[in-house]
CHARMM internal coordinates of N, CA and C (Angstrom, degrees):
IC EDIT
DIST 1 N 1 CA 1.3049
DIST 1 CA 1 C 1.6173
ANGL 1 N 1 CA 1 C 114.30
DIST 1 C 2 N 1.2907
ANGL 1 CA 1 C 2 N 114.00
DIHE 1 N 1 CA 1 C 2 N 145.83
DIST 2 N 2 CA 1.4709
ANGL 1 C 2 N 2 CA 118.43
DIHE 1 CA 1 C 2 N 2 CA -173.16
DIST 2 CA 2 C 1.4939
ANGL 2 N 2 CA 2 C 109.54
DIHE 1 C 2 N 2 CA 2 C -96.69
DIST 2 C 3 N 1.3787
ANGL 2 CA 2 C 3 N 116.24
DIHE 2 N 2 CA 2 C 3 N 145.68
DIST 3 N 3 CA 1.4266
ANGL 2 C 3 N 3 CA 123.18
DIHE 2 CA 2 C 3 N 3 CA 176.29
DIST 3 CA 3 C 1.5412
ANGL 3 N 3 CA 3 C 111.35
DIHE 2 C 3 N 3 CA 3 C -67.94
DIST 3 C 4 N 1.3418
ANGL 3 CA 3 C 4 N 120.34
DIHE 3 N 3 CA 3 C 4 N 123.12
DIST 4 N 4 CA 1.3900
ANGL 3 C 4 N 4 CA 121.29
DIHE 3 CA 3 C 4 N 4 CA 179.59
DIST 4 CA 4 C 1.5044
ANGL 4 N 4 CA 4 C 118.48
DIHE 3 C 4 N 4 CA 4 C -61.26
DIST 4 C 5 N 1.3348
ANGL 4 CA 4 C 5 N 116.86
DIHE 4 N 4 CA 4 C 5 N -14.94
DIST 5 N 5 CA 1.3990
ANGL 4 C 5 N 5 CA 121.58
DIHE 4 CA 4 C 5 N 5 CA -177.55
DIST 5 CA 5 C 1.4999
ANGL 5 N 5 CA 5 C 112.51
DIHE 4 C 5 N 5 CA 5 C -90.59
DIST 5 C 6 N 1.3295
ANGL 5 CA 5 C 6 N 116.35
DIHE 5 N 5 CA 5 C 6 N -49.47
DIST 6 N 6 CA 1.5157
ANGL 5 C 6 N 6 CA 118.01
DIHE 5 CA 5 C 6 N 6 CA -174.68
DIST 6 CA 6 C 1.5970
ANGL 6 N 6 CA 6 C 111.64
DIHE 5 C 6 N 6 CA 6 C -124.56
DIST 6 C 7 N 1.2734
ANGL 6 CA 6 C 7 N 119.75
DIHE 6 N 6 CA 6 C 7 N -2.50
DIST 7 N 7 CA 1.4967
ANGL 6 C 7 N 7 CA 121.17
DIHE 6 CA 6 C 7 N 7 CA 173.93
DIST 7 CA 7 C 1.4293
ANGL 7 N 7 CA 7 C 109.31
DIHE 6 C 7 N 7 CA 7 C 86.60
DIST 7 C 8 N 1.3168
ANGL 7 CA 7 C 8 N 124.91
DIHE 7 N 7 CA 7 C 8 N 0.16
DIST 8 N 8 CA 1.5209
ANGL 7 C 8 N 8 CA 127.20
DIHE 7 CA 7 C 8 N 8 CA -176.22
DIST 8 CA 8 C 1.6026
ANGL 8 N 8 CA 8 C 105.84
DIHE 7 C 8 N 8 CA 8 C -71.34
DIST 8 C 9 N 1.2903
ANGL 8 CA 8 C 9 N 117.90
DIHE 8 N 8 CA 8 C 9 N 151.50
DIST 9 N 9 CA 1.4116
ANGL 8 C 9 N 9 CA 120.77
DIHE 8 CA 8 C 9 N 9 CA 178.98
DIST 9 CA 9 C 1.5457
ANGL 9 N 9 CA 9 C 109.86
DIHE 8 C 9 N 9 CA 9 C -73.04
DIST 9 C 10 N 1.2674
ANGL 9 CA 9 C 10 N 114.20
DIHE 9 N 9 CA 9 C 10 N 128.41
DIST 10 N 10 CA 1.4716
ANGL 9 C 10 N 10 CA 119.98
DIHE 9 CA 9 C 10 N 10 CA -178.64
DIST 10 CA 10 C 1.4532
ANGL 10 N 10 CA 10 C 110.44
DIHE 9 C 10 N 10 CA 10 C -71.79
DIST 10 C 11 N 1.4517
ANGL 10 CA 10 C 11 N 120.81
DIHE 10 N 10 CA 10 C 11 N 150.53
DIST 11 N 11 CA 1.3755
ANGL 10 C 11 N 11 CA 127.87
DIHE 10 CA 10 C 11 N 11 CA 177.39
DIST 11 CA 11 C 1.6091
ANGL 11 N 11 CA 11 C 105.52
DIHE 10 C 11 N 11 CA 11 C -112.69
DIST 11 C 12 N 1.2549
ANGL 11 CA 11 C 12 N 111.51
DIHE 11 N 11 CA 11 C 12 N 142.23
DIST 12 N 12 CA 1.4334
ANGL 11 C 12 N 12 CA 122.26
DIHE 11 CA 11 C 12 N 12 CA 179.80
DIST 12 CA 12 C 1.5730
ANGL 12 N 12 CA 12 C 109.50
DIHE 11 C 12 N 12 CA 12 C -102.19
DIST 12 C 13 N 1.3241
ANGL 12 CA 12 C 13 N 113.31
DIHE 12 N 12 CA 12 C 13 N 122.98
DIST 13 N 13 CA 1.5076
ANGL 12 C 13 N 13 CA 118.37
DIHE 12 CA 12 C 13 N 13 CA 178.10
DIST 13 CA 13 C 1.5217
ANGL 13 N 13 CA 13 C 110.26
DIHE 12 C 13 N 13 CA 13 C -129.36
DIST 13 C 14 N 1.2939
ANGL 13 CA 13 C 14 N 116.90
DIHE 13 N 13 CA 13 C 14 N 158.64
DIST 14 N 14 CA 1.4492
ANGL 13 C 14 N 14 CA 118.21
DIHE 13 CA 13 C 14 N 14 CA 179.71
DIST 14 CA 14 C 1.5561
ANGL 14 N 14 CA 14 C 108.00
DIHE 13 C 14 N 14 CA 14 C -113.78
DIST 14 C 15 N 1.4083
ANGL 14 CA 14 C 15 N 111.63
DIHE 14 N 14 CA 14 C 15 N 122.60
DIST 15 N 15 CA 1.4608
ANGL 14 C 15 N 15 CA 115.15
DIHE 14 CA 14 C 15 N 15 CA 178.23
DIST 15 CA 15 C 1.5186
ANGL 15 N 15 CA 15 C 108.90
DIHE 14 C 15 N 15 CA 15 C -124.63
DIST 15 C 16 N 1.2750
ANGL 15 CA 15 C 16 N 118.69
DIHE 15 N 15 CA 15 C 16 N 127.91
DIST 16 N 16 CA 1.5505
ANGL 15 C 16 N 16 CA 120.40
DIHE 15 CA 15 C 16 N 16 CA -179.41
DIST 16 CA 16 C 1.5882
ANGL 16 N 16 CA 16 C 110.63
DIHE 15 C 16 N 16 CA 16 C 57.44
DIST 16 C 17 N 1.2504
ANGL 16 CA 16 C 17 N 120.75
DIHE 16 N 16 CA 16 C 17 N 34.48
DIST 17 N 17 CA 1.4779
ANGL 16 C 17 N 17 CA 123.43
DIHE 16 CA 16 C 17 N 17 CA -176.96
DIST 17 CA 17 C 1.5533
ANGL 17 N 17 CA 17 C 113.14
DIHE 16 C 17 N 17 CA 17 C 71.42
DIST 17 C 18 N 1.3330
ANGL 17 CA 17 C 18 N 115.08
DIHE 17 N 17 CA 17 C 18 N 19.07
DIST 18 N 18 CA 1.5245
ANGL 17 C 18 N 18 CA 112.84
DIHE 17 CA 17 C 18 N 18 CA 178.65
DIST 18 CA 18 C 1.5398
ANGL 18 N 18 CA 18 C 103.83
DIHE 17 C 18 N 18 CA 18 C -127.05
DIST 18 C 19 N 1.4227
ANGL 18 CA 18 C 19 N 115.68
DIHE 18 N 18 CA 18 C 19 N 137.31
DIST 19 N 19 CA 1.3852
ANGL 18 C 19 N 19 CA 119.19
DIHE 18 CA 18 C 19 N 19 CA -178.30
DIST 19 CA 19 C 1.5015
ANGL 19 N 19 CA 19 C 109.85
DIHE 18 C 19 N 19 CA 19 C -88.69
DIST 19 C 20 N 1.2970
ANGL 19 CA 19 C 20 N 118.05
DIHE 19 N 19 CA 19 C 20 N 124.74
DIST 20 N 20 CA 1.4365
ANGL 19 C 20 N 20 CA 120.72
DIHE 19 CA 19 C 20 N 20 CA 177.45
DIST 20 CA 20 C 1.5610
ANGL 20 N 20 CA 20 C 108.54
DIHE 19 C 20 N 20 CA 20 C -117.83
DIST 20 C 21 N 1.4012
ANGL 20 CA 20 C 21 N 113.37
DIHE 20 N 20 CA 20 C 21 N 156.91
DIST 21 N 21 CA 1.3666
ANGL 20 C 21 N 21 CA 118.07
DIHE 20 CA 20 C 21 N 21 CA 171.16
DIST 21 CA 21 C 1.5484
ANGL 21 N 21 CA 21 C 116.52
DIHE 20 C 21 N 21 CA 21 C -115.11
DIST 21 C 22 N 1.2370
ANGL 21 CA 21 C 22 N 116.78
DIHE 21 N 21 CA 21 C 22 N 129.14
DIST 22 N 22 CA 1.5096
ANGL 21 C 22 N 22 CA 123.16
DIHE 21 CA 21 C 22 N 22 CA -173.32
DIST 22 CA 22 C 1.4866
ANGL 22 N 22 CA 22 C 114.23
DIHE 21 C 22 N 22 CA 22 C -130.52
DIST 22 C 23 N 1.2583
ANGL 22 CA 22 C 23 N 116.44
DIHE 22 N 22 CA 22 C 23 N 156.46
DIST 23 N 23 CA 1.4690
ANGL 22 C 23 N 23 CA 123.39
DIHE 22 CA 22 C 23 N 23 CA 178.37
DIST 23 CA 23 C 1.5696
ANGL 23 N 23 CA 23 C 107.20
DIHE 22 C 23 N 23 CA 23 C -96.92
DIST 23 C 24 N 1.2980
ANGL 23 CA 23 C 24 N 117.76
DIHE 23 N 23 CA 23 C 24 N 125.20
DIST 24 N 24 CA 1.4880
ANGL 23 C 24 N 24 CA 119.11
DIHE 23 CA 23 C 24 N 24 CA 177.22
DIST 24 CA 24 C 1.5327
ANGL 24 N 24 CA 24 C 110.86
DIHE 23 C 24 N 24 CA 24 C -77.87
DIST 24 C 25 N 1.2956
ANGL 24 CA 24 C 25 N 120.54
DIHE 24 N 24 CA 24 C 25 N -11.07
DIST 25 N 25 CA 1.4209
ANGL 24 C 25 N 25 CA 124.33
DIHE 24 CA 24 C 25 N 25 CA -178.59
DIST 25 CA 25 C 1.5516
ANGL 25 N 25 CA 25 C 109.65
DIHE 24 C 25 N 25 CA 25 C -91.29
DIST 25 C 26 N 1.3103
ANGL 25 CA 25 C 26 N 119.07
DIHE 25 N 25 CA 25 C 26 N -59.41
DIST 26 N 26 CA 1.4738
ANGL 25 C 26 N 26 CA 123.30
DIHE 25 CA 25 C 26 N 26 CA -179.29
DIST 26 CA 26 C 1.5253
ANGL 26 N 26 CA 26 C 113.38
DIHE 25 C 26 N 26 CA 26 C -90.19
DIST 26 C 27 N 1.3956
ANGL 26 CA 26 C 27 N 119.89
DIHE 26 N 26 CA 26 C 27 N -18.45
DIST 27 N 27 CA 1.3427
ANGL 26 C 27 N 27 CA 127.66
DIHE 26 CA 26 C 27 N 27 CA 176.34
DIST 27 CA 27 C 1.6705
ANGL 27 N 27 CA 27 C 103.89
DIHE 26 C 27 N 27 CA 27 C 76.12
DIST 27 C 28 N 1.1825
ANGL 27 CA 27 C 28 N 120.23
DIHE 27 N 27 CA 27 C 28 N 27.50
DIST 28 N 28 CA 1.4504
ANGL 27 C 28 N 28 CA 123.17
DIHE 27 CA 27 C 28 N 28 CA -178.85
DIST 28 CA 28 C 1.6540
ANGL 28 N 28 CA 28 C 100.33
DIHE 27 C 28 N 28 CA 28 C -82.78
DIST 28 C 29 N 1.3972
ANGL 28 CA 28 C 29 N 115.58
DIHE 28 N 28 CA 28 C 29 N 150.03
DIST 29 N 29 CA 1.4365
ANGL 28 C 29 N 29 CA 128.51
DIHE 28 CA 28 C 29 N 29 CA -177.41
DIST 29 CA 29 C 1.4589
ANGL 29 N 29 CA 29 C 109.25
DIHE 28 C 29 N 29 CA 29 C -119.00
DIST 29 C 30 N 1.3604
ANGL 29 CA 29 C 30 N 117.42
DIHE 29 N 29 CA 29 C 30 N 128.37
DIST 30 N 30 CA 1.4435
ANGL 29 C 30 N 30 CA 121.40
DIHE 29 CA 29 C 30 N 30 CA 174.84
DIST 30 CA 30 C 1.5364
ANGL 30 N 30 CA 30 C 112.71
DIHE 29 C 30 N 30 CA 30 C -120.35
DIST 30 C 31 N 1.2936
ANGL 30 CA 30 C 31 N 117.47
DIHE 30 N 30 CA 30 C 31 N 128.75
DIST 31 N 31 CA 1.4219
ANGL 30 C 31 N 31 CA 118.18
DIHE 30 CA 30 C 31 N 31 CA 179.07
DIST 31 CA 31 C 1.5560
ANGL 31 N 31 CA 31 C 110.83
DIHE 30 C 31 N 31 CA 31 C -116.44
DIST 31 C 32 N 1.3313
ANGL 31 CA 31 C 32 N 115.16
DIHE 31 N 31 CA 31 C 32 N 147.72
DIST 32 N 32 CA 1.4359
ANGL 31 C 32 N 32 CA 120.02
DIHE 31 CA 31 C 32 N 32 CA 178.97
DIST 32 CA 32 C 1.5091
ANGL 32 N 32 CA 32 C 105.51
DIHE 31 C 32 N 32 CA 32 C -81.89
DIST 32 C 33 N 1.3404
ANGL 32 CA 32 C 33 N 115.10
DIHE 32 N 32 CA 32 C 33 N 174.14
DIST 33 N 33 CA 1.4920
ANGL 32 C 33 N 33 CA 119.91
DIHE 32 CA 32 C 33 N 33 CA -178.54
DIST 33 CA 33 C 1.5252
ANGL 33 N 33 CA 33 C 106.33
DIHE 32 C 33 N 33 CA 33 C -65.14
DIST 33 C 34 N 1.3863
ANGL 33 CA 33 C 34 N 111.98
DIHE 33 N 33 CA 33 C 34 N 136.64
DIST 34 N 34 CA 1.3990
ANGL 33 C 34 N 34 CA 124.59
DIHE 33 CA 33 C 34 N 34 CA 178.19
DIST 34 CA 34 C 1.5687
ANGL 34 N 34 CA 34 C 115.58
DIHE 33 C 34 N 34 CA 34 C 83.49
DIST 34 C 35 N 1.3794
ANGL 34 CA 34 C 35 N 114.26
DIHE 34 N 34 CA 34 C 35 N -14.85
DIST 35 N 35 CA 1.4461
ANGL 34 C 35 N 35 CA 113.14
DIHE 34 CA 34 C 35 N 35 CA -175.51
DIST 35 CA 35 C 1.6336
ANGL 35 N 35 CA 35 C 113.15
DIHE 34 C 35 N 35 CA 35 C -65.52
DIST 35 C 36 N 1.3551
ANGL 35 CA 35 C 36 N 113.73
DIHE 35 N 35 CA 35 C 36 N -39.57
DIST 36 N 36 CA 1.4077
ANGL 35 C 36 N 36 CA 115.51
DIHE 35 CA 35 C 36 N 36 CA -176.74
DIST 36 CA 36 C 1.5144
ANGL 36 N 36 CA 36 C 110.50
DIHE 35 C 36 N 36 CA 36 C -64.05
DIST 36 C 37 N 1.3812
ANGL 36 CA 36 C 37 N 112.84
DIHE 36 N 36 CA 36 C 37 N -40.43
DIST 37 N 37 CA 1.5158
ANGL 36 C 37 N 37 CA 116.99
DIHE 36 CA 36 C 37 N 37 CA 172.35
DIST 37 CA 37 C 1.5106
ANGL 37 N 37 CA 37 C 113.26
DIHE 36 C 37 N 37 CA 37 C -49.73
DIST 37 C 38 N 1.3671
ANGL 37 CA 37 C 38 N 113.00
DIHE 37 N 37 CA 37 C 38 N -48.55
DIST 38 N 38 CA 1.5044
ANGL 37 C 38 N 38 CA 117.45
DIHE 37 CA 37 C 38 N 38 CA -177.11
DIST 38 CA 38 C 1.5892
ANGL 38 N 38 CA 38 C 109.89
DIHE 37 C 38 N 38 CA 38 C -61.25
DIST 38 C 39 N 1.4365
ANGL 38 CA 38 C 39 N 115.71
DIHE 38 N 38 CA 38 C 39 N -44.45
DIST 39 N 39 CA 1.4083
ANGL 38 C 39 N 39 CA 115.62
DIHE 38 CA 38 C 39 N 39 CA -177.78
DIST 39 CA 39 C 1.4565
ANGL 39 N 39 CA 39 C 111.49
DIHE 38 C 39 N 39 CA 39 C -66.50
DIST 39 C 40 N 1.3781
ANGL 39 CA 39 C 40 N 124.43
DIHE 39 N 39 CA 39 C 40 N -33.62
DIST 40 N 40 CA 1.4189
ANGL 39 C 40 N 40 CA 122.18
DIHE 39 CA 39 C 40 N 40 CA -177.67
DIST 40 CA 40 C 1.4350
ANGL 40 N 40 CA 40 C 110.92
DIHE 39 C 40 N 40 CA 40 C -77.27
DIST 40 C 41 N 1.4094
ANGL 40 CA 40 C 41 N 120.52
DIHE 40 N 40 CA 40 C 41 N -29.89
DIST 41 N 41 CA 1.4335
ANGL 40 C 41 N 41 CA 122.40
DIHE 40 CA 40 C 41 N 41 CA 174.35
DIST 41 CA 41 C 1.4331
ANGL 41 N 41 CA 41 C 114.87
DIHE 40 C 41 N 41 CA 41 C -65.17
DIST 41 C 42 N 1.3843
ANGL 41 CA 41 C 42 N 114.62
DIHE 41 N 41 CA 41 C 42 N -40.92
DIST 42 N 42 CA 1.4784
ANGL 41 C 42 N 42 CA 118.17
DIHE 41 CA 41 C 42 N 42 CA 178.33
DIST 42 CA 42 C 1.5443
ANGL 42 N 42 CA 42 C 116.06
DIHE 41 C 42 N 42 CA 42 C -75.44
DIST 42 C 43 N 1.3173
ANGL 42 CA 42 C 43 N 118.15
DIHE 42 N 42 CA 42 C 43 N -21.24
DIST 43 N 43 CA 1.3927
ANGL 42 C 43 N 43 CA 123.43
DIHE 42 CA 42 C 43 N 43 CA -175.67
DIST 43 CA 43 C 1.6568
ANGL 43 N 43 CA 43 C 106.96
DIHE 42 C 43 N 43 CA 43 C -93.91
DIST 43 C 44 N 1.2565
ANGL 43 CA 43 C 44 N 119.16
DIHE 43 N 43 CA 43 C 44 N -25.76
DIST 44 N 44 CA 1.5188
ANGL 43 C 44 N 44 CA 123.35
DIHE 43 CA 43 C 44 N 44 CA -176.65
DIST 44 CA 44 C 1.6249
ANGL 44 N 44 CA 44 C 112.57
DIHE 43 C 44 N 44 CA 44 C -50.24
DIST 44 C 45 N 1.3377
ANGL 44 CA 44 C 45 N 115.85
DIHE 44 N 44 CA 44 C 45 N -51.73
DIST 45 N 45 CA 1.4208
ANGL 44 C 45 N 45 CA 114.29
DIHE 44 CA 44 C 45 N 45 CA -171.89
DIST 45 CA 45 C 1.5152
ANGL 45 N 45 CA 45 C 110.60
DIHE 44 C 45 N 45 CA 45 C -68.98
DIST 45 C 46 N 1.3148
ANGL 45 CA 45 C 46 N 122.58
DIHE 45 N 45 CA 45 C 46 N -21.31
DIST 46 N 46 CA 1.5032
ANGL 45 C 46 N 46 CA 122.02
DIHE 45 CA 45 C 46 N 46 CA 176.89
DIST 46 CA 46 C 1.4895
ANGL 46 N 46 CA 46 C 114.21
DIHE 45 C 46 N 46 CA 46 C -91.47
DIST 46 C 47 N 1.3517
ANGL 46 CA 46 C 47 N 118.81
DIHE 46 N 46 CA 46 C 47 N -2.64
DIST 47 N 47 CA 1.4175
ANGL 46 C 47 N 47 CA 120.71
DIHE 46 CA 46 C 47 N 47 CA 177.83
DIST 47 CA 47 C 1.4775
ANGL 47 N 47 CA 47 C 112.65
DIHE 46 C 47 N 47 CA 47 C -66.58
DIST 47 C 48 N 1.3532
ANGL 47 CA 47 C 48 N 122.54
DIHE 47 N 47 CA 47 C 48 N 128.67
DIST 48 N 48 CA 1.4411
ANGL 47 C 48 N 48 CA 121.78
DIHE 47 CA 47 C 48 N 48 CA -176.79
DIST 48 CA 48 C 1.5395
ANGL 48 N 48 CA 48 C 109.31
DIHE 47 C 48 N 48 CA 48 C -75.70
DIST 48 C 49 N 1.2871
ANGL 48 CA 48 C 49 N 114.97
DIHE 48 N 48 CA 48 C 49 N 150.55
DIST 49 N 49 CA 1.4227
ANGL 48 C 49 N 49 CA 121.53
DIHE 48 CA 48 C 49 N 49 CA 170.58
DIST 49 CA 49 C 1.5268
ANGL 49 N 49 CA 49 C 109.45
DIHE 48 C 49 N 49 CA 49 C -66.14
DIST 49 C 50 N 1.3959
ANGL 49 CA 49 C 50 N 112.97
DIHE 49 N 49 CA 49 C 50 N 146.05
DIST 50 N 50 CA 1.5236
ANGL 49 C 50 N 50 CA 114.85
DIHE 49 CA 49 C 50 N 50 CA 177.17
DIST 50 CA 50 C 1.5313
ANGL 50 N 50 CA 50 C 112.39
DIHE 49 C 50 N 50 CA 50 C -61.98
DIST 50 C 51 N 1.3365
ANGL 50 CA 50 C 51 N 114.42
DIHE 50 N 50 CA 50 C 51 N 139.44
DIST 51 N 51 CA 1.4745
ANGL 50 C 51 N 51 CA 116.93
DIHE 50 CA 50 C 51 N 51 CA 176.73
DIST 51 CA 51 C 1.4484
ANGL 51 N 51 CA 51 C 107.68
DIHE 50 C 51 N 51 CA 51 C -114.02
DIST 51 C 52 N 1.4012
ANGL 51 CA 51 C 52 N 114.84
DIHE 51 N 51 CA 51 C 52 N 158.95
DIST 52 N 52 CA 1.3990
ANGL 51 C 52 N 52 CA 120.30
DIHE 51 CA 51 C 52 N 52 CA 179.32
DIST 52 CA 52 C 1.5288
ANGL 52 N 52 CA 52 C 109.60
DIHE 51 C 52 N 52 CA 52 C -116.49
DIST 52 C 53 N 1.3506
ANGL 52 CA 52 C 53 N 117.38
DIHE 52 N 52 CA 52 C 53 N 154.51
DIST 53 N 53 CA 1.4160
ANGL 52 C 53 N 53 CA 121.47
DIHE 52 CA 52 C 53 N 53 CA 175.38
DIST 53 CA 53 C 1.6008
ANGL 53 N 53 CA 53 C 108.34
DIHE 52 C 53 N 53 CA 53 C -149.31
DIST 53 C 54 N 1.2815
ANGL 53 CA 53 C 54 N 113.83
DIHE 53 N 53 CA 53 C 54 N 155.59
DIST 54 N 54 CA 1.4296
ANGL 53 C 54 N 54 CA 121.04
DIHE 53 CA 53 C 54 N 54 CA 179.85
DIST 54 CA 54 C 1.5052
ANGL 54 N 54 CA 54 C 106.76
DIHE 53 C 54 N 54 CA 54 C -94.91
DIST 54 C 55 N 1.3260
ANGL 54 CA 54 C 55 N 117.74
DIHE 54 N 54 CA 54 C 55 N 147.14
DIST 55 N 55 CA 1.4276
ANGL 54 C 55 N 55 CA 124.69
DIHE 54 CA 54 C 55 N 55 CA 179.03
DIST 55 CA 55 C 1.5317
ANGL 55 N 55 CA 55 C 109.64
DIHE 54 C 55 N 55 CA 55 C -75.31
DIST 55 C 56 N 1.3200
ANGL 55 CA 55 C 56 N 118.82
DIHE 55 N 55 CA 55 C 56 N 174.09
DIST 56 N 56 CA 1.4816
ANGL 55 C 56 N 56 CA 122.44
DIHE 55 CA 55 C 56 N 56 CA -178.41
DIST 56 CA 56 C 1.5321
ANGL 56 N 56 CA 56 C 113.96
DIHE 55 C 56 N 56 CA 56 C -58.62
DIST 56 C 57 N 1.3077
ANGL 56 CA 56 C 57 N 117.24
DIHE 56 N 56 CA 56 C 57 N -22.54
DIST 57 N 57 CA 1.4410
ANGL 56 C 57 N 57 CA 122.00
DIHE 56 CA 56 C 57 N 57 CA -178.72
DIST 57 CA 57 C 1.5821
ANGL 57 N 57 CA 57 C 116.65
DIHE 56 C 57 N 57 CA 57 C -94.33
DIST 57 C 58 N 1.2963
ANGL 57 CA 57 C 58 N 111.86
DIHE 57 N 57 CA 57 C 58 N 4.54
DIST 58 N 58 CA 1.4846
ANGL 57 C 58 N 58 CA 117.61
DIHE 57 CA 57 C 58 N 58 CA -177.68
DIST 58 CA 58 C 1.4734
ANGL 58 N 58 CA 58 C 118.41
DIHE 57 C 58 N 58 CA 58 C 68.14
DIST 58 C 59 N 1.3441
ANGL 58 CA 58 C 59 N 115.24
DIHE 58 N 58 CA 58 C 59 N 16.32
DIST 59 N 59 CA 1.5833
ANGL 58 C 59 N 59 CA 115.55
DIHE 58 CA 58 C 59 N 59 CA 179.76
DIST 59 CA 59 C 1.4376
ANGL 59 N 59 CA 59 C 110.29
DIHE 58 C 59 N 59 CA 59 C -82.16
DIST 59 C 60 N 1.2779
ANGL 59 CA 59 C 60 N 116.66
DIHE 59 N 59 CA 59 C 60 N -163.91
DIST 60 N 60 CA 1.4429
ANGL 59 C 60 N 60 CA 120.93
DIHE 59 CA 59 C 60 N 60 CA -171.91
DIST 60 CA 60 C 1.6041
ANGL 60 N 60 CA 60 C 114.97
DIHE 59 C 60 N 60 CA 60 C -48.37
DIST 60 C 61 N 1.2520
ANGL 60 CA 60 C 61 N 117.36
DIHE 60 N 60 CA 60 C 61 N 148.62
DIST 61 N 61 CA 1.4641
ANGL 60 C 61 N 61 CA 114.60
DIHE 60 CA 60 C 61 N 61 CA 174.75
DIST 61 CA 61 C 1.4574
ANGL 61 N 61 CA 61 C 116.75
DIHE 60 C 61 N 61 CA 61 C -68.13
DIST 61 C 62 N 1.3120
ANGL 61 CA 61 C 62 N 116.19
DIHE 61 N 61 CA 61 C 62 N 150.88
DIST 62 N 62 CA 1.4475
ANGL 61 C 62 N 62 CA 125.95
DIHE 61 CA 61 C 62 N 62 CA 175.30
DIST 62 CA 62 C 1.4784
ANGL 62 N 62 CA 62 C 112.42
DIHE 61 C 62 N 62 CA 62 C -114.42
DIST 62 C 63 N 1.2568
ANGL 62 CA 62 C 63 N 113.45
DIHE 62 N 62 CA 62 C 63 N 140.41
DIST 63 N 63 CA 1.4608
ANGL 62 C 63 N 63 CA 117.14
DIHE 62 CA 62 C 63 N 63 CA 175.68
DIST 63 CA 63 C 1.4943
ANGL 63 N 63 CA 63 C 114.68
DIHE 62 C 63 N 63 CA 63 C -69.50
DIST 63 C 64 N 1.2931
ANGL 63 CA 63 C 64 N 122.28
DIHE 63 N 63 CA 63 C 64 N 124.90
DIST 64 N 64 CA 1.4939
ANGL 63 C 64 N 64 CA 121.63
DIHE 63 CA 63 C 64 N 64 CA 178.33
DIST 64 CA 64 C 1.4271
ANGL 64 N 64 CA 64 C 109.76
DIHE 63 C 64 N 64 CA 64 C -69.71
DIST 64 C 65 N 1.3581
ANGL 64 CA 64 C 65 N 116.90
DIHE 64 N 64 CA 64 C 65 N 146.48
DIST 65 N 65 CA 1.4371
ANGL 64 C 65 N 65 CA 124.54
DIHE 64 CA 64 C 65 N 65 CA -179.71
DIST 65 CA 65 C 1.4419
ANGL 65 N 65 CA 65 C 105.01
DIHE 64 C 65 N 65 CA 65 C -71.41
DIST 65 C 66 N 1.3099
ANGL 65 CA 65 C 66 N 119.69
DIHE 65 N 65 CA 65 C 66 N 128.00
DIST 66 N 66 CA 1.4461
ANGL 65 C 66 N 66 CA 123.43
DIHE 65 CA 65 C 66 N 66 CA 179.02
DIST 66 CA 66 C 1.5753
ANGL 66 N 66 CA 66 C 106.51
DIHE 65 C 66 N 66 CA 66 C -91.58
DIST 66 C 67 N 1.2568
ANGL 66 CA 66 C 67 N 119.51
DIHE 66 N 66 CA 66 C 67 N 134.32
DIST 67 N 67 CA 1.5171
ANGL 66 C 67 N 67 CA 120.30
DIHE 66 CA 66 C 67 N 67 CA 178.29
DIST 67 CA 67 C 1.6122
ANGL 67 N 67 CA 67 C 105.52
DIHE 66 C 67 N 67 CA 67 C -76.57
DIST 67 C 68 N 1.1960
ANGL 67 CA 67 C 68 N 110.44
DIHE 67 N 67 CA 67 C 68 N 139.95
DIST 68 N 68 CA 1.4231
ANGL 67 C 68 N 68 CA 118.37
DIHE 67 CA 67 C 68 N 68 CA -178.60
DIST 68 CA 68 C 1.5302
ANGL 68 N 68 CA 68 C 112.65
DIHE 67 C 68 N 68 CA 68 C -73.60
DIST 68 C 69 N 1.4528
ANGL 68 CA 68 C 69 N 116.01
DIHE 68 N 68 CA 68 C 69 N 138.47
DIST 69 N 69 CA 1.4304
ANGL 68 C 69 N 69 CA 117.98
DIHE 68 CA 68 C 69 N 69 CA 176.45
DIST 69 CA 69 C 1.5992
ANGL 69 N 69 CA 69 C 112.74
DIHE 68 C 69 N 69 CA 69 C -65.67
DIST 69 C 70 N 1.2822
ANGL 69 CA 69 C 70 N 111.82
DIHE 69 N 69 CA 69 C 70 N -22.06
DIST 70 N 70 CA 1.4149
ANGL 69 C 70 N 70 CA 120.04
DIHE 69 CA 69 C 70 N 70 CA 179.10
DIST 70 CA 70 C 1.5555
ANGL 70 N 70 CA 70 C 114.15
DIHE 69 C 70 N 70 CA 70 C -62.60
DIST 70 C 71 N 1.3635
ANGL 70 CA 70 C 71 N 116.41
DIHE 70 N 70 CA 70 C 71 N -35.57
DIST 71 N 71 CA 1.3669
ANGL 70 C 71 N 71 CA 124.28
DIHE 70 CA 70 C 71 N 71 CA 173.89
DIST 71 CA 71 C 1.5417
ANGL 71 N 71 CA 71 C 116.03
DIHE 70 C 71 N 71 CA 71 C -56.60
DIST 71 C 72 N 1.3421
ANGL 71 CA 71 C 72 N 115.30
DIHE 71 N 71 CA 71 C 72 N -43.00
DIST 72 N 72 CA 1.5035
ANGL 71 C 72 N 72 CA 115.16
DIHE 71 CA 71 C 72 N 72 CA 173.22
DIST 72 CA 72 C 1.5081
ANGL 72 N 72 CA 72 C 112.62
DIHE 71 C 72 N 72 CA 72 C -73.84
DIST 72 C 73 N 1.3477
ANGL 72 CA 72 C 73 N 116.03
DIHE 72 N 72 CA 72 C 73 N -28.93
DIST 73 N 73 CA 1.4869
ANGL 72 C 73 N 73 CA 120.95
DIHE 72 CA 72 C 73 N 73 CA -165.56
DIST 73 CA 73 C 1.6190
ANGL 73 N 73 CA 73 C 103.24
DIHE 72 C 73 N 73 CA 73 C -72.12
DIST 73 C 74 N 1.3795
ANGL 73 CA 73 C 74 N 112.90
DIHE 73 N 73 CA 73 C 74 N -44.85
DIST 74 N 74 CA 1.4979
ANGL 73 C 74 N 74 CA 118.79
DIHE 73 CA 73 C 74 N 74 CA -170.46
DIST 74 CA 74 C 1.4846
ANGL 74 N 74 CA 74 C 110.80
DIHE 73 C 74 N 74 CA 74 C -104.49
DIST 74 C 75 N 1.3067
ANGL 74 CA 74 C 75 N 118.98
DIHE 74 N 74 CA 74 C 75 N 46.26
DIST 75 N 75 CA 1.3832
ANGL 74 C 75 N 75 CA 123.47
DIHE 74 CA 74 C 75 N 75 CA -175.70
DIST 75 CA 75 C 1.5962
ANGL 75 N 75 CA 75 C 104.91
DIHE 74 C 75 N 75 CA 75 C -96.14
DIST 75 C 76 N 1.2698
ANGL 75 CA 75 C 76 N 116.45
DIHE 75 N 75 CA 75 C 76 N 88.76
DIST 76 N 76 CA 1.5405
ANGL 75 C 76 N 76 CA 118.67
DIHE 75 CA 75 C 76 N 76 CA -177.43
DIST 76 CA 76 C 1.4233
ANGL 76 N 76 CA 76 C 107.21
DIHE 75 C 76 N 76 CA 76 C -94.85
END
COOR INIT
IC SEED 1 N 1 CA 1 C
IC BUILD
């Protein structure tokens, strides 16, 4: 299958038991119907709860930025 963005041949990879297609040139990712749901379901239990911290001045707490599970999933 060809990348709809740049015409490069897509590569198939398996992540968390789900086959995904990605472009090695533009790094675009394409999922078939239902694949995103499977990825989210499998990643949901391992997602950490949001944590809070105070800034250096001791003022109101700020929500720490949570790293996305997609960052680990789509690490090509």
